[in-house]
CHARMM-style PDB file with segment names, atoms N, HN, CA, C and O in Angstrom:
ATOM      1  N   UNK     1      78.494  87.332 127.230  1.00  0.00      PROA
ATOM      2  CA  UNK     1      79.896  87.679 127.318  1.00  0.00      PROA
ATOM      3  C   UNK     1      80.772  86.423 127.316  1.00  0.00      PROA
ATOM      4  O   UNK     1      81.811  86.376 126.657  1.00  0.00      PROA
ATOM      5  N   UNK     2      80.338  85.422 128.054  1.00  0.00      PROA
ATOM      6  HN  UNK     2      79.494  85.460 128.589  1.00  0.00      PROA
ATOM      7  CA  UNK     2      81.088  84.172 128.116  1.00  0.00      PROA
ATOM      8  C   UNK     2      81.150  83.506 126.743  1.00  0.00      PROA
ATOM      9  O   UNK     2      82.167  82.917 126.379  1.00  0.00      PROA
ATOM     10  N   UNK     3      80.072  83.601 125.992  1.00  0.00      PROA
ATOM     11  HN  UNK     3      79.245  84.080 126.287  1.00  0.00      PROA
ATOM     12  CA  UNK     3      80.033  83.031 124.646  1.00  0.00      PROA
ATOM     13  C   UNK     3      81.041  83.736 123.734  1.00  0.00      PROA
ATOM     14  O   UNK     3      81.720  83.088 122.936  1.00  0.00      PROA
ATOM     15  N   UNK     4      81.135  85.049 123.853  1.00  0.00      PROA
ATOM     16  HN  UNK     4      80.584  85.575 124.500  1.00  0.00      PROA
ATOM     17  CA  UNK     4      82.087  85.816 123.049  1.00  0.00      PROA
ATOM     18  C   UNK     4      83.527  85.431 123.383  1.00  0.00      PROA
ATOM     19  O   UNK     4      84.351  85.262 122.484  1.00  0.00      PROA
ATOM     20  N   UNK     5      83.825  85.293 124.652  1.00  0.00      PROA
ATOM     21  HN  UNK     5      83.156  85.430 125.383  1.00  0.00      PROA
ATOM     22  CA  UNK     5      85.184  84.910 125.056  1.00  0.00      PROA
ATOM     23  C   UNK     5      85.515  83.506 124.574  1.00  0.00      PROA
ATOM     24  O   UNK     5      86.637  83.248 124.138  1.00  0.00      PROA
ATOM     25  N   UNK     6      84.553  82.600 124.649  1.00  0.00      PROA
ATOM     26  HN  UNK     6      83.642  82.809 125.004  1.00  0.00      PROA
ATOM     27  CA  UNK     6      84.791  81.240 124.130  1.00  0.00      PROA
ATOM     28  C   UNK     6      85.071  81.260 122.635  1.00  0.00      PROA
ATOM     29  O   UNK     6      85.948  80.543 122.152  1.00  0.00      PROA
ATOM     30  N   UNK     7      84.320  82.087 121.898  1.00  0.00      PROA
ATOM     31  HN  UNK     7      83.608  82.669 122.290  1.00  0.00      PROA
ATOM     32  CA  UNK     7      84.527  82.215 120.457  1.00  0.00      PROA
ATOM     33  C   UNK     7      85.936  82.733 120.161  1.00  0.00      PROA
ATOM     34  O   UNK     7      86.624  82.204 119.288  1.00  0.00      PROA
ATOM     35  N   UNK     8      86.360  83.759 120.884  1.00  0.00      PROA
ATOM     36  HN  UNK     8      85.802  84.189 121.593  1.00  0.00      PROA
ATOM     37  CA  UNK     8      87.699  84.326 120.680  1.00  0.00      PROA
ATOM     38  C   UNK     8      88.775  83.288 120.967  1.00  0.00      PROA
ATOM     39  O   UNK     8      89.716  83.129 120.190  1.00  0.00      PROA
ATOM     40  N   UNK     9      88.633  82.586 122.079  1.00  0.00      PROA
ATOM     41  HN  UNK     9      87.868  82.715 122.711  1.00  0.00      PROA
ATOM     42  CA  UNK     9      89.633  81.581 122.458  1.00  0.00      PROA
ATOM     43  C   UNK     9      89.690  80.455 121.432  1.00  0.00      PROA
ATOM     44  O   UNK     9      90.766  79.932 121.142  1.00  0.00      PROA
ATOM     45  N   UNK    10      88.551  80.085 120.890  1.00  0.00      PROA
ATOM     46  HN  UNK    10      87.677  80.509 121.126  1.00  0.00      PROA
ATOM     47  CA  UNK    10      88.501  78.952 119.962  1.00  0.00      PROA
ATOM     48  C   UNK    10      89.068  79.299 118.582  1.00  0.00      PROA
ATOM     49  O   UNK    10      89.782  78.488 117.992  1.00  0.00      PROA
ATOM     50  N   UNK    11      88.763  80.477 118.068  1.00  0.00      PROA
ATOM     51  HN  UNK    11      88.183  81.136 118.547  1.00  0.00      PROA
ATOM     52  CA  UNK    11      89.091  80.777 116.677  1.00  0.00      PROA
ATOM     53  C   UNK    11      90.242  81.757 116.468  1.00  0.00      PROA
ATOM     54  O   UNK    11      90.731  81.882 115.346  1.00  0.00      PROA
ATOM     55  N   UNK    12      90.680  82.437 117.485  1.00  0.00      PROA
ATOM     56  HN  UNK    12      90.283  82.336 118.397  1.00  0.00      PROA
ATOM     57  CA  UNK    12      91.725  83.440 117.291  1.00  0.00      PROA
ATOM     58  C   UNK    12      93.094  82.802 117.468  1.00  0.00      PROA
ATOM     59  O   UNK    12      93.454  82.387 118.570  1.00  0.00      PROA
ATOM     60  N   UNK    13      93.851  82.725 116.391  1.00  0.00      PROA
ATOM     61  HN  UNK    13      93.559  83.062 115.496  1.00  0.00      PROA
ATOM     62  CA  UNK    13      95.191  82.150 116.440  1.00  0.00      PROA
ATOM     63  C   UNK    13      96.177  83.121 115.795  1.00  0.00      PROA
ATOM     64  O   UNK    13      95.836  84.274 115.529  1.00  0.00      PROA
ATOM     65  N   UNK    14      97.383  82.658 115.548  1.00  0.00      PROA
ATOM     66  HN  UNK    14      97.660  81.721 115.765  1.00  0.00      PROA
ATOM     67  CA  UNK    14      98.413  83.548 115.018  1.00  0.00      PROA
ATOM     68  C   UNK    14      98.103  84.020 113.599  1.00  0.00      PROA
ATOM     69  O   UNK    14      98.534  85.102 113.201  1.00  0.00      PROA
ATOM     70  N   UNK    15      97.367  83.227 112.839  1.00  0.00      PROA
ATOM     71  HN  UNK    15      97.017  82.347 113.163  1.00  0.00      PROA
ATOM     72  CA  UNK    15      96.998  83.644 111.489  1.00  0.00      PROA
ATOM     73  C   UNK    15      96.082  84.855 111.533  1.00  0.00      PROA
ATOM     74  O   UNK    15      96.261  85.799 110.764  1.00  0.00      PROA
ATOM     75  N   UNK    16      95.119  84.833 112.415  1.00  0.00      PROA
ATOM     76  HN  UNK    16      94.974  84.065 113.039  1.00  0.00      PROA
ATOM     77  CA  UNK    16      94.196  85.959 112.543  1.00  0.00      PROA
ATOM     78  C   UNK    16      94.941  87.185 113.073  1.00  0.00      PROA
ATOM     79  O   UNK    16      94.689  88.306 112.631  1.00  0.00      PROA
ATOM     80  N   UNK    17      95.852  86.974 114.012  1.00  0.00      PROA
ATOM     81  HN  UNK    17      96.057  86.063 114.371  1.00  0.00      PROA
ATOM     82  CA  UNK    17      96.670  88.082 114.507  1.00  0.00      PROA
ATOM     83  C   UNK    17      97.470  88.692 113.363  1.00  0.00      PROA
ATOM     84  O   UNK    17      97.533  89.914 113.232  1.00  0.00      PROA
ATOM     85  N   UNK    18      98.080  87.850 112.537  1.00  0.00      PROA
ATOM     86  HN  UNK    18      98.029  86.857 112.644  1.00  0.00      PROA
ATOM     87  CA  UNK    18      98.852  88.331 111.395  1.00  0.00      PROA
ATOM     88  C   UNK    18      97.976  89.154 110.453  1.00  0.00      PROA
ATOM     89  O   UNK    18      98.414  90.190 109.953  1.00  0.00      PROA
ATOM     90  N   UNK    19      96.750  88.707 110.208  1.00  0.00      PROA
ATOM     91  HN  UNK    19      96.394  87.866 110.614  1.00  0.00      PROA
ATOM     92  CA  UNK    19      95.849  89.444 109.321  1.00  0.00      PROA
ATOM     93  C   UNK    19      95.459  90.801 109.904  1.00  0.00      PROA
ATOM     94  O   UNK    19      95.396  91.794 109.179  1.00  0.00      PROA
ATOM     95  N   UNK    20      95.200  90.847 111.202  1.00  0.00      PROA
ATOM     96  HN  UNK    20      95.251  90.040 111.791  1.00  0.00      PROA
ATOM     97  CA  UNK    20      94.895  92.122 111.849  1.00  0.00      PROA
ATOM     98  C   UNK    20      96.081  93.077 111.742  1.00  0.00      PROA
ATOM     99  O   UNK    20      95.911  94.245 111.393  1.00  0.00      PROA
ATOM    100  N   UNK    21      97.272  92.585 112.041  1.00  0.00      PROA
ATOM    101  HN  UNK    21      97.410  91.636 112.325  1.00  0.00      PROA
ATOM    102  CA  UNK    21      98.462  93.435 111.987  1.00  0.00      PROA
ATOM    103  C   UNK    21      98.766  93.886 110.560  1.00  0.00      PROA
ATOM    104  O   UNK    21      99.121  95.043 110.337  1.00  0.00      PROA
ATOM    105  N   UNK    22      98.629  92.986 109.605  1.00  0.00      PROA
ATOM    106  HN  UNK    22      98.341  92.046 109.786  1.00  0.00      PROA
ATOM    107  CA  UNK    22      98.868  93.341 108.208  1.00  0.00      PROA
ATOM    108  C   UNK    22      97.873  94.395 107.732  1.00  0.00      PROA
ATOM    109  O   UNK    22      98.257  95.341 107.044  1.00  0.00      PROA
ATOM    110  N   UNK    23      96.612  94.241 108.087  1.00  0.00      PROA
ATOM    111  HN  UNK    23      96.301  93.472 108.645  1.00  0.00      PROA
ATOM    112  CA  UNK    23      95.602  95.234 107.716  1.00  0.00      PROA
ATOM    113  C   UNK    23      95.934  96.591 108.315  1.00  0.00      PROA
ATOM    114  O   UNK    23      95.826  97.618 107.645  1.00  0.00      PROA
ATOM    115  N   UNK    24      96.334  96.591 109.569  1.00  0.00      PROA
ATOM    116  HN  UNK    24      96.422  95.757 110.114  1.00  0.00      PROA
ATOM    117  CA  UNK    24      96.695  97.850 110.214  1.00  0.00      PROA
ATOM    118  C   UNK    24      97.886  98.516 109.556  1.00  0.00      PROA
ATOM    119  O   UNK    24      97.883  99.725 109.328  1.00  0.00      PROA
ATOM    120  N   UNK    25      98.901  97.728 109.251  1.00  0.00      PROA
ATOM    121  HN  UNK    25      98.904  96.745 109.436  1.00  0.00      PROA
ATOM    122  CA  UNK    25     100.103  98.282 108.619  1.00  0.00      PROA
ATOM    123  C   UNK    25      99.786  98.830 107.234  1.00  0.00      PROA
ATOM    124  O   UNK    25     100.275  99.897 106.863  1.00  0.00      PROA
ATOM    125  N   UNK    26      98.977  98.112 106.470  1.00  0.00      PROA
ATOM    126  HN  UNK    26      98.580  97.245 106.771  1.00  0.00      PROA
ATOM    127  CA  UNK    26      98.609  98.596 105.137  1.00  0.00      PROA
ATOM    128  C   UNK    26      97.819  99.892 105.216  1.00  0.00      PROA
ATOM    129  O   UNK    26      98.034 100.802 104.415  1.00  0.00      PROA
ATOM    130  N   UNK    27      96.904  99.980 106.178  1.00  0.00      PROA
ATOM    131  HN  UNK    27      96.729  99.241 106.829  1.00  0.00      PROA
ATOM    132  CA  UNK    27      96.143 101.216 106.343  1.00  0.00      PROA
ATOM    133  C   UNK    27      97.051 102.375 106.733  1.00  0.00      PROA
ATOM    134  O   UNK    27      96.908 103.484 106.217  1.00  0.00      PROA
ATOM    135  N   UNK    28      97.971 102.121 107.632  1.00  0.00      PROA
ATOM    136  HN  UNK    28      98.087 101.220 108.051  1.00  0.00      PROA
ATOM    137  CA  UNK    28      98.832 103.200 108.123  1.00  0.00      PROA
ATOM    138  C   UNK    28      99.804 103.670 107.044  1.00  0.00      PROA
ATOM    139  O   UNK    28      99.971 104.874 106.848  1.00  0.00      PROA
ATOM    140  N   UNK    29     100.438 102.750 106.353  1.00  0.00      PROA
ATOM    141  HN  UNK    29     100.303 101.772 106.512  1.00  0.00      PROA
ATOM    142  CA  UNK    29     101.523 103.142 105.464  1.00  0.00      PROA
ATOM    143  C   UNK    29     101.116 103.322 104.005  1.00  0.00      PROA
ATOM    144  O   UNK    29     101.679 104.179 103.325  1.00  0.00      PROA
ATOM    145  N   UNK    30     100.179 102.562 103.511  1.00  0.00      PROA
ATOM    146  HN  UNK    30      99.721 101.866 104.064  1.00  0.00      PROA
ATOM    147  CA  UNK    30      99.825 102.697 102.094  1.00  0.00      PROA
ATOM    148  C   UNK    30      98.629 103.613 101.871  1.00  0.00      PROA
ATOM    149  O   UNK    30      98.713 104.587 101.122  1.00  0.00      PROA
ATOM    150  N   UNK    31      97.522 103.298 102.520  1.00  0.00      PROA
ATOM    151  HN  UNK    31      97.453 102.507 103.128  1.00  0.00      PROA
ATOM    152  CA  UNK    31      96.314 104.087 102.297  1.00  0.00      PROA
ATOM    153  C   UNK    31      96.473 105.520 102.777  1.00  0.00      PROA
ATOM    154  O   UNK    31      96.099 106.460 102.076  1.00  0.00      PROA
ATOM    155  N   UNK    32      97.026 105.687 103.970  1.00  0.00      PROA
ATOM    156  HN  UNK    32      97.330 104.923 104.539  1.00  0.00      PROA
ATOM    157  CA  UNK    32      97.142 107.048 104.503  1.00  0.00      PROA
ATOM    158  C   UNK    32      98.096 107.895 103.659  1.00  0.00      PROA
ATOM    159  O   UNK    32      97.870 109.092 103.488  1.00  0.00      PROA
ATOM    160  N   UNK    33      99.147 107.294 103.139  1.00  0.00      PROA
ATOM    161  HN  UNK    33      99.331 106.321 103.278  1.00  0.00      PROA
ATOM    162  CA  UNK    33     100.082 108.032 102.283  1.00  0.00      PROA
ATOM    163  C   UNK    33      99.383 108.510 101.007  1.00  0.00      PROA
ATOM    164  O   UNK    33      99.611 109.625 100.538  1.00  0.00      PROA
ATOM    165  N   UNK    34      98.535 107.650 100.461  1.00  0.00      PROA
ATOM    166  HN  UNK    34      98.350 106.744 100.842  1.00  0.00      PROA
ATOM    167  CA  UNK    34      97.801 108.029  99.258  1.00  0.00      PROA
ATOM    168  C   UNK    34      96.817 109.162  99.546  1.00  0.00      PROA
ATOM    169  O   UNK    34      96.674 110.087  98.746  1.00  0.00      PROA
ATOM    170  N   UNK    35      96.146 109.085 100.684  1.00  0.00      PROA
ATOM    171  HN  UNK    35      96.262 108.334 101.334  1.00  0.00      PROA
ATOM    172  CA  UNK    35      95.212 110.147 101.064  1.00  0.00      PROA
ATOM    173  C   UNK    35      95.941 111.460 101.305  1.00  0.00      PROA
ATOM    174  O   UNK    35      95.453 112.522 100.919  1.00  0.00      PROA
ATOM    175  N   UNK    36      97.087 111.396 101.932  1.00  0.00      PROA
ATOM    176  HN  UNK    36      97.483 110.533 102.245  1.00  0.00      PROA
ATOM    177  CA  UNK    36      97.853 112.610 102.201  1.00  0.00      PROA
ATOM    178  C   UNK    36      98.327 113.241 100.896  1.00  0.00      PROA
ATOM    179  O   UNK    36      98.335 114.465 100.761  1.00  0.00      PROA
ATOM    180  N   UNK    37      98.718 112.410  99.942  1.00  0.00      PROA
ATOM    181  HN  UNK    37      98.711 111.416 100.053  1.00  0.00      PROA
ATOM    182  CA  UNK    37      99.161 112.916  98.645  1.00  0.00      PROA
ATOM    183  C   UNK    37      98.060 113.605  97.870  1.00  0.00      PROA
ATOM    184  O   UNK    37      98.328 114.488  97.055  1.00  0.00      PROA
ATOM    185  N   UNK    38      96.813 113.206  98.120  1.00  0.00      PROA
ATOM    186  HN  UNK    38      96.595 112.488  98.782  1.00  0.00      PROA
ATOM    187  CA  UNK    38      95.668 113.817  97.440  1.00  0.00      PROA
ATOM    188  C   UNK    38      95.010 114.906  98.279  1.00  0.00      PROA
ATOM    189  O   UNK    38      93.906 115.349  97.959  1.00  0.00      PROA
ATOM    190  N   UNK    39      95.675 115.343  99.349  1.00  0.00      PROA
ATOM    191  HN  UNK    39      96.571 114.983  99.609  1.00  0.00      PROA
ATOM    192  CA  UNK    39      95.171 116.382 100.253  1.00  0.00      PROA
ATOM    193  C   UNK    39      93.814 116.045 100.852  1.00  0.00      PROA
ATOM    194  O   UNK    39      92.960 116.922 100.988  1.00  0.00      PROA
ATOM    195  N   UNK    40      93.610 114.800 101.206  1.00  0.00      PROA
ATOM    196  HN  UNK    40      94.303 114.087 101.096  1.00  0.00      PROA
ATOM    197  CA  UNK    40      92.387 114.358 101.875  1.00  0.00      PROA
ATOM    198  C   UNK    40      92.718 114.153 103.352  1.00  0.00      PROA
ATOM    199  O   UNK    40      92.985 113.032 103.785  1.00  0.00      PROA
ATOM    200  N   UNK    41      92.699 115.238 104.119  1.00  0.00      PROA
ATOM    201  HN  UNK    41      92.483 116.149 103.767  1.00  0.00      PROA
ATOM    202  CA  UNK    41      93.187 115.178 105.493  1.00  0.00      PROA
ATOM    203  C   UNK    41      92.283 114.367 106.412  1.00  0.00      PROA
ATOM    204  O   UNK    41      92.780 113.652 107.282  1.00  0.00      PROA
ATOM    205  N   UNK    42      90.969 114.460 106.239  1.00  0.00      PROA
ATOM    206  HN  UNK    42      90.565 115.040 105.533  1.00  0.00      PROA
ATOM    207  CA  UNK    42      90.071 113.668 107.093  1.00  0.00      PROA
ATOM    208  C   UNK    42      90.290 112.179 106.871  1.00  0.00      PROA
ATOM    209  O   UNK    42      90.384 111.406 107.825  1.00  0.00      PROA
ATOM    210  N   UNK    43      90.369 111.786 105.616  1.00  0.00      PROA
ATOM    211  HN  UNK    43      90.293 112.413 104.841  1.00  0.00      PROA
ATOM    212  CA  UNK    43      90.587 110.386 105.284  1.00  0.00      PROA
ATOM    213  C   UNK    43      91.962 109.917 105.750  1.00  0.00      PROA
ATOM    214  O   UNK    43      92.117 108.780 106.195  1.00  0.00      PROA
ATOM    215  N   UNK    44      92.951 110.788 105.648  1.00  0.00      PROA
ATOM    216  HN  UNK    44      92.825 111.712 105.286  1.00  0.00      PROA
ATOM    217  CA  UNK    44      94.299 110.472 106.111  1.00  0.00      PROA
ATOM    218  C   UNK    44      94.300 110.167 107.604  1.00  0.00      PROA
ATOM    219  O   UNK    44      94.849 109.153 108.037  1.00  0.00      PROA
ATOM    220  N   UNK    45      93.689 111.038 108.382  1.00  0.00      PROA
ATOM    221  HN  UNK    45      93.243 111.862 108.031  1.00  0.00      PROA
ATOM    222  CA  UNK    45      93.646 110.851 109.836  1.00  0.00      PROA
ATOM    223  C   UNK    45      92.831 109.620 110.210  1.00  0.00      PROA
ATOM    224  O   UNK    45      93.228 108.855 111.089  1.00  0.00      PROA
ATOM    225  N   UNK    46      91.692 109.426 109.549  1.00  0.00      PROA
ATOM    226  HN  UNK    46      91.370 110.047 108.835  1.00  0.00      PROA
ATOM    227  CA  UNK    46      90.847 108.274 109.863  1.00  0.00      PROA
ATOM    228  C   UNK    46      91.535 106.965 109.490  1.00  0.00      PROA
ATOM    229  O   UNK    46      91.415 105.975 110.213  1.00  0.00      PROA
ATOM    230  N   UNK    47      92.244 106.951 108.384  1.00  0.00      PROA
ATOM    231  HN  UNK    47      92.342 107.754 107.797  1.00  0.00      PROA
ATOM    232  CA  UNK    47      92.962 105.750 107.956  1.00  0.00      PROA
ATOM    233  C   UNK    47      94.047 105.377 108.963  1.00  0.00      PROA
ATOM    234  O   UNK    47      94.210 104.201 109.289  1.00  0.00      PROA
ATOM    235  N   UNK    48      94.775 106.347 109.446  1.00  0.00      PROA
ATOM    236  HN  UNK    48      94.643 107.302 109.181  1.00  0.00      PROA
ATOM    237  CA  UNK    48      95.800 106.073 110.460  1.00  0.00      PROA
ATOM    238  C   UNK    48      95.165 105.603 111.761  1.00  0.00      PROA
ATOM    239  O   UNK    48      95.650 104.660 112.387  1.00  0.00      PROA
ATOM    240  N   UNK    49      94.079 106.257 112.169  1.00  0.00      PROA
ATOM    241  HN  UNK    49      93.685 107.023 111.661  1.00  0.00      PROA
ATOM    242  CA  UNK    49      93.376 105.858 113.387  1.00  0.00      PROA
ATOM    243  C   UNK    49      92.881 104.421 113.272  1.00  0.00      PROA
ATOM    244  O   UNK    49      93.052 103.631 114.200  1.00  0.00      PROA
ATOM    245  N   UNK    50      92.277 104.081 112.155  1.00  0.00      PROA
ATOM    246  HN  UNK    50      92.138 104.723 111.401  1.00  0.00      PROA
ATOM    247  CA  UNK    50      91.754 102.736 111.949  1.00  0.00      PROA
ATOM    248  C   UNK    50      92.878 101.705 111.902  1.00  0.00      PROA
ATOM    249  O   UNK    50      92.718 100.597 112.413  1.00  0.00      PROA
ATOM    250  N   UNK    51      93.994 102.048 111.306  1.00  0.00      PROA
ATOM    251  HN  UNK    51      94.124 102.948 110.890  1.00  0.00      PROA
ATOM    252  CA  UNK    51      95.139 101.142 111.274  1.00  0.00      PROA
ATOM    253  C   UNK    51      95.662 100.824 112.661  1.00  0.00      PROA
ATOM    254  O   UNK    51      95.912  99.665 112.990  1.00  0.00      PROA
ATOM    255  N   UNK    52      95.826 101.856 113.472  1.00  0.00      PROA
ATOM    256  HN  UNK    52      95.623 102.798 113.205  1.00  0.00      PROA
ATOM    257  CA  UNK    52      96.272 101.628 114.853  1.00  0.00      PROA
ATOM    258  C   UNK    52      95.233 100.850 115.647  1.00  0.00      PROA
ATOM    259  O   UNK    52      95.579 100.007 116.474  1.00  0.00      PROA
ATOM    260  N   UNK    53      93.959 101.134 115.393  1.00  0.00      PROA
ATOM    261  HN  UNK    53      93.678 101.819 114.722  1.00  0.00      PROA
ATOM    262  CA  UNK    53      92.887 100.420 116.090  1.00  0.00      PROA
ATOM    263  C   UNK    53      92.914  98.938 115.744  1.00  0.00      PROA
ATOM    264  O   UNK    53      92.788  98.096 116.633  1.00  0.00      PROA
ATOM    265  N   UNK    54      93.075  98.606 114.471  1.00  0.00      PROA
ATOM    266  HN  UNK    54      93.177  99.290 113.748  1.00  0.00      PROA
ATOM    267  CA  UNK    54      93.178  97.201 114.062  1.00  0.00      PROA
ATOM    268  C   UNK    54      94.328  96.503 114.782  1.00  0.00      PROA
ATOM    269  O   UNK    54      94.184  95.376 115.255  1.00  0.00      PROA
ATOM    270  N   UNK    55      95.450  97.171 114.858  1.00  0.00      PROA
ATOM    271  HN  UNK    55      95.568  98.087 114.473  1.00  0.00      PROA
ATOM    272  CA  UNK    55      96.614  96.557 115.491  1.00  0.00      PROA
ATOM    273  C   UNK    55      96.392  96.352 116.988  1.00  0.00      PROA
ATOM    274  O   UNK    55      96.763  95.311 117.529  1.00  0.00      PROA
ATOM    275  N   UNK    56      95.801  97.318 117.650  1.00  0.00      PROA
ATOM    276  HN  UNK    56      95.500  98.164 117.211  1.00  0.00      PROA
ATOM    277  CA  UNK    56      95.532  97.196 119.089  1.00  0.00      PROA
ATOM    278  C   UNK    56      94.509  96.103 119.354  1.00  0.00      PROA
ATOM    279  O   UNK    56      94.680  95.299 120.270  1.00  0.00      PROA
ATOM    280  N   UNK    57      93.447  96.068 118.557  1.00  0.00      PROA
ATOM    281  HN  UNK    57      93.308  96.722 117.813  1.00  0.00      PROA
ATOM    282  CA  UNK    57      92.424  95.024 118.729  1.00  0.00      PROA
ATOM    283  C   UNK    57      93.028  93.650 118.475  1.00  0.00      PROA
ATOM    284  O   UNK    57      92.753  92.709 119.219  1.00  0.00      PROA
ATOM    285  N   UNK    58      93.841  93.523 117.443  1.00  0.00      PROA
ATOM    286  HN  UNK    58      94.065  94.288 116.839  1.00  0.00      PROA
ATOM    287  CA  UNK    58      94.469  92.239 117.145  1.00  0.00      PROA
ATOM    288  C   UNK    58      95.343  91.737 118.274  1.00  0.00      PROA
ATOM    289  O   UNK    58      95.272  90.566 118.646  1.00  0.00      PROA
ATOM    290  N   UNK    59      96.165  92.611 118.817  1.00  0.00      PROA
ATOM    291  HN  UNK    59      96.223  93.562 118.515  1.00  0.00      PROA
ATOM    292  CA  UNK    59      97.047  92.212 119.922  1.00  0.00      PROA
ATOM    293  C   UNK    59      96.234  91.878 121.163  1.00  0.00      PROA
ATOM    294  O   UNK    59      96.532  90.904 121.853  1.00  0.00      PROA
ATOM    295  N   UNK    60      95.205  92.677 121.456  1.00  0.00      PROA
ATOM    296  HN  UNK    60      94.962  93.469 120.896  1.00  0.00      PROA
ATOM    297  CA  UNK    60      94.354  92.425 122.622  1.00  0.00      PROA
ATOM    298  C   UNK    60      93.639  91.088 122.507  1.00  0.00      PROA
ATOM    299  O   UNK    60      93.607  90.320 123.468  1.00  0.00      PROA
ATOM    300  N   UNK    61      93.069  90.802 121.349  1.00  0.00      PROA
ATOM    301  HN  UNK    61      93.096  91.426 120.568  1.00  0.00      PROA
ATOM    302  CA  UNK    61      92.373  89.528 121.164  1.00  0.00      PROA
ATOM    303  C   UNK    61      93.338  88.350 121.229  1.00  0.00      PROA
ATOM    304  O   UNK    61      92.983  87.282 121.728  1.00  0.00      PROA
ATOM    305  N   UNK    62      94.549  88.539 120.730  1.00  0.00      PROA
ATOM    306  HN  UNK    62      94.837  89.407 120.324  1.00  0.00      PROA
ATOM    307  CA  UNK    62      95.549  87.477 120.813  1.00  0.00      PROA
ATOM    308  C   UNK    62      95.897  87.175 122.266  1.00  0.00      PROA
ATOM    309  O   UNK    62      96.014  86.013 122.653  1.00  0.00      PROA
ATOM    310  N   UNK    63      96.062  88.216 123.063  1.00  0.00      PROA
ATOM    311  HN  UNK    63      95.967  89.161 122.748  1.00  0.00      PROA
ATOM    312  CA  UNK    63      96.354  88.018 124.484  1.00  0.00      PROA
ATOM    313  C   UNK    63      95.190  87.327 125.176  1.00  0.00      PROA
ATOM    314  O   UNK    63      95.399  86.416 125.977  1.00  0.00      PROA
ATOM    315  N   UNK    64      93.976  87.745 124.878  1.00  0.00      PROA
ATOM    316  HN  UNK    64      93.806  88.485 124.227  1.00  0.00      PROA
ATOM    317  CA  UNK    64      92.797  87.096 125.468  1.00  0.00      PROA
ATOM    318  C   UNK    64      92.752  85.627 125.078  1.00  0.00      PROA
ATOM    319  O   UNK    64      92.492  84.764 125.917  1.00  0.00      PROA
ATOM    320  N   UNK    65      93.003  85.344 123.808  1.00  0.00      PROA
ATOM    321  HN  UNK    65      93.214  86.045 123.127  1.00  0.00      PROA
ATOM    322  CA  UNK    65      92.924  83.962 123.329  1.00  0.00      PROA
ATOM    323  C   UNK    65      94.006  83.077 123.944  1.00  0.00      PROA
ATOM    324  O   UNK    65      93.789  81.880 124.129  1.00  0.00      PROA
ATOM    325  N   UNK    66      95.152  83.643 124.257  1.00  0.00      PROA
ATOM    326  HN  UNK    66      95.328  84.615 124.106  1.00  0.00      PROA
ATOM    327  CA  UNK    66      96.254  82.840 124.777  1.00  0.00      PROA
ATOM    328  C   UNK    66      96.220  82.665 126.287  1.00  0.00      PROA
ATOM    329  O   UNK    66      96.609  81.612 126.790  1.00  0.00      PROA
ATOM    330  N   UNK    67      95.766  83.666 127.014  1.00  0.00      PROA
ATOM    331  HN  UNK    67      95.450  84.522 126.605  1.00  0.00      PROA
ATOM    332  CA  UNK    67      95.920  83.644 128.465  1.00  0.00      PROA
ATOM    333  C   UNK    67      94.630  83.472 129.247  1.00  0.00      PROA
ATOM    334  O   UNK    67      94.670  83.285 130.463  1.00  0.00      PROA
ATOM    335  N   UNK    68      93.493  83.530 128.581  1.00  0.00      PROA
ATOM    336  HN  UNK    68      93.460  83.681 127.593  1.00  0.00      PROA
ATOM    337  CA  UNK    68      92.224  83.300 129.270  1.00  0.00      PROA
ATOM    338  C   UNK    68      91.686  81.956 128.814  1.00  0.00      PROA
ATOM    339  O   UNK    68      91.483  81.730 127.621  1.00  0.00      PROA
ATOM    340  N   UNK    69      91.464  81.091 129.742  1.00  0.00      PROA
ATOM    341  HN  UNK    69      91.629  81.275 130.711  1.00  0.00      PROA
ATOM    342  CA  UNK    69      90.913  79.769 129.447  1.00  0.00      PROA
ATOM    343  C   UNK    69      89.515  79.675 130.023  1.00  0.00      PROA
ATOM    344  O   UNK    69      89.281  79.984 131.191  1.00  0.00      PROA
ATOM    345  N   UNK    70      88.598  79.245 129.186  1.00  0.00      PROA
ATOM    346  HN  UNK    70      88.788  78.994 128.237  1.00  0.00      PROA
ATOM    347  CA  UNK    70      87.197  79.117 129.613  1.00  0.00      PROA
ATOM    348  C   UNK    70      86.837  77.660 129.717  1.00  0.00      PROA
ATOM    349  OT1 UNK    70      85.703  77.327 130.061  1.00  0.00      PROA
TER     350      UNK     70
END
């Protein structure tokens, strides 16, 4: 566990946060809209869920990287 936290603190910066947030936004707004237009409801729901998950994980890891010092 300590090794994982050290890895997060060392490599997680604002660029990685931006990539997580961008991936989440693209999944929520572009992919899910396309799935909804093609009447793929399972894929639509999963795409939105995954987008929100990416954003939450990105913000959580950013907070860990900034406020936890090992």
